[in-house]
VEXBA-682739 format. One record per atom (N, C-alpha, C): x, y, z; residue in one letter. Coordinates in pm, whole numbers, padded with zeros to 5 digits, always signed. Layout:
<vexkols>
XYZA...
</vexkols>
This chain:
<vexkols>
+06385+05654+08549M+06517+05665+08608M+06522+05777+08711M+06455+05885+08682T+06452+05997+08775T+06385+05957+08906T+06282+05874+08893F+06210+05824+09009F+06305+05756+09108F+06390+05666+09057L+06483+05593+09143L+06591+05684+09200L+06636+05778+09120L+06739+05870+09167L+06687+05961+09278L+06565+06011+09262V+06506+06097+09366V+06480+06016+09491V+06433+05893+09476L+06410+05807+09592L+06542+05778+09664L+06648+05755+09589A+06780+05730+09649A+06833+05854+09721A+06812+05972+09663L+06857+06095+09729L+06781+06118+09860L+06650+06099+09857W+06571+06114+09980W+06613+06011+10084W+06635+05888+10041S+06676+05783+10135S+06812+05816+10198S+06903+05867+10118A+07034+05906+10171A+07020+06019+10272A+06932+06114+10244A+06912+06225+10338A+06854+06175+10470A+06757+06086+10463F+06698+06034+10586F+06794+05942+10661F+06875+05867+10588W+06974+05781+10652W+07077+05866+10726W+07123+05973+10663C+07220+06063+10728C+07156+06132+10848C+07031+06168+10836H+06961+06231+10949H+06953+06134+11067H+06923+06010+11039E+06916+05910+11145E+07053+05885+11207E+07157+05884+11126C+07292+05861+11178C+07342+05977+11263C+07285+06095+11247L+07326+06210+11327L+07256+06218+11461L+07156+06135+11483Q+07085+06137+11611Q+07176+06079+11720Q+07174+06137+11840P+07265+06090+11945P+07245+05944+11983P+07121+05897+11988R+07097+05758+12025R+07149+05663+11918R+07137+05701+11793T+07183+05616+11684T+07335+05619+11674T+07396+05731+11707R+07542+05739+11701R+07608+05646+11801R+07542+05621+11915T+07599+05525+12009T+07576+05383+11962T+07466+05359+11892A+07437+05224+11843A+07520+05189+11721A+07538+05285+11630F+07617+05265+11509F+07727+05371+11508F+07843+05346+11573P+07946+05448+11583P+08002+05491+11447P+08029+05620+11435R+08085+05678+11312R+08214+05751+11346R+08292+05776+11242Q+08414+05854+11260Q+08378+06002+11267Q+08470+06083+11313T+08443+06226+11330T+08419+06295+11196T+08489+06261+11095G+08471+06323+10964G+08339+06287+10900G+08282+06174+10940A+08155+06131+10881A+08040+06219+10926A+08054+06286+11039V+07947+06372+11089V+07927+06490+10994V+08033+06552+10952S+08019+06666+10860S+07969+06621+10723S+08012+06505+10677V+07962+06453+10551V+07812+06424+10561V+07770+06366+10673N+07628+06339+10694N+07546+06468+10695N+07600+06573+10755Q+07529+06700+10759Q+07515+06761+10619Q+07619+06750+10539I+07615+06804+10403I+07516+06726+10317I+07521+06594+10325V+07429+06512+10246V+07285+06537+10290V+07264+06549+10420R+07129+06573+10472R+07074+06706+10421R+07158+06803+10399A+07112+06934+10353A+07096+06940+10200A+07187+06878+10127L+07188+06893+09981L+07105+06791+09905L+07087+06671+09958A+07016+06567+09885A+06871+06604+09854A+06792+06656+09950P+06655+06694+09915P+06649+06809+09814P+06743+06901+09821C+06745+07012+09724C+06774+06961+09584C+06868+06869+09572L+06898+06810+09441L+06780+06727+09390L+06713+06657+09481A+06595+06579+09441A+06484+06670+09391A+06463+06783+09457L+06362+06878+09413L+06395+06933+09275L+06522+06964+09252T+06564+07014+09122T+06537+06912+09012T+06568+06786+09039L+06542+06681+08940L+06392+06665+08912L+06311+06672+09016C+06166+06659+08998C+06109+06776+08917C+06159+06894+08943L+06108+07011+08872L+06153+07014+08726L+06270+06956+08696F+06313+06949+08557F+06227+06853+08476F+06183+06745+08536Q+06101+06648+08465Q+05963+06703+08432Q+05895+06757+08533D+05759+06808+08513D+05735+06917+08618D+05743+07043+08578P+05730+07151+08677P+05594+07152+08748P+05488+07112+08680A+05356+07117+08743A+05338+07009+08849A+05386+06890+08822L+05368+06779+08916L+05495+06746+08995L+05602+06816+08967G+05730+06785+09031G+05727+06794+09181G+05660+06894+09234I+05656+06911+09379I+05579+06796+09444I+05476+06745+09377F+05401+06632+09432F+05483+06504+09429F+05558+06484+09321Y+05648+06369+09316Y+05754+06379+09425Y+05807+06497+09443W+05911+06520+09544W+05859+06489+09684W+05742+06539+09716L+05684+06515+09847L+05646+06368+09866L+05588+06308+09764G+05549+06168+09773G+05667+06074+09787G+05769+06098+09708L+05889+06014+09718L+05962+06037+09849L+05956+06159+09901G+06015+06186+10032G+05945+06108+10142G+05813+06102+10134S+05737+06025+10233S+05768+05877+10223S+05775+05826+10101T+05806+05684+10080T+05946+05651+10130T+06041+05737+10100A+06179+05713+10146A+06189+05722+10297A+06115+05813+10358G+06117+05824+10503G+06063+05700+10571G+05953+05647+10519L+05897+05525+10575L+05991+05406+10554L+06048+05396+10436G+06140+05286+10409G+06265+05291+10494G+06319+05410+10513T+06439+05425+10595T+06411+05395+10741T+06295+05438+10790S+06263+05411+10931S+06241+05262+10956S+06178+05193+10861V+06160+05049+10876V+06295+04977+10870V+06381+05019+10780L+06513+04958+10768L+06597+04980+10894L+06596+05100+10948M+06673+05127+11070M+06616+05049+11189M+06483+05038+11198A+06423+04961+11306A+06463+04814+11295A+06467+04761+11172A+06506+04621+11153A+06653+04600+11188A+06737+04695+11151L+06880+04683+11185L+06902+04691+11336L+06830+04780+11402K+06843+04790+11547K+06791+04664+11615K+06683+04609+11564Q+06628+04486+11620Q+06726+04370+11601Q+06789+04366+11485K+06885+04259+11457K+07005+04268+11550K+07049+04387+11579R+07164+04405+11669R+07125+04399+11816R+06996+04391+11843G+06951+04387+11982G+06954+04523+12049G+06945+04629+11970L+06954+04764+12024L+06819+04832+12029L+06712+04762+12005A+06579+04823+12001A+06542+04883+12136A+06573+04813+12243R+06540+04865+12376R+06626+04986+12412R+06749+04988+12363M+06838+05098+12393M+06787+05229+12330M+06722+05221+12215S+06677+05340+12145S+06549+05399+12201S+06472+05321+12275K+06346+05371+12326K+06372+05464+12444K+06292+05568+12454T+06303+05658+12567T+06229+05600+12686T+06281+05616+12807P+06211+05562+12924P+06082+05637+12950P+05983+05566+12997L+05855+05627+13025L+05850+05689+13162L
</vexkols>
């Protein structure tokens, strides 16, 4: 159960981080109050995930935390790329060469 909770916290942090990017904010508009909520979640979710990992197993907790963070980051980036592709915004997000 802790595994899923830590993965969800990391995913929420990465999702909020992506939503705070200027290019993503134009693609997926948010309300003004959502920006501060996204900043708070982005800051607190990894800290709470680390606390949960360290309570389960202090010796291996940091490795679980880092591994689940990597997995959540990859999953969130693939999900956001798929959503942008579905909306036809993939070209808008790319930087010009």
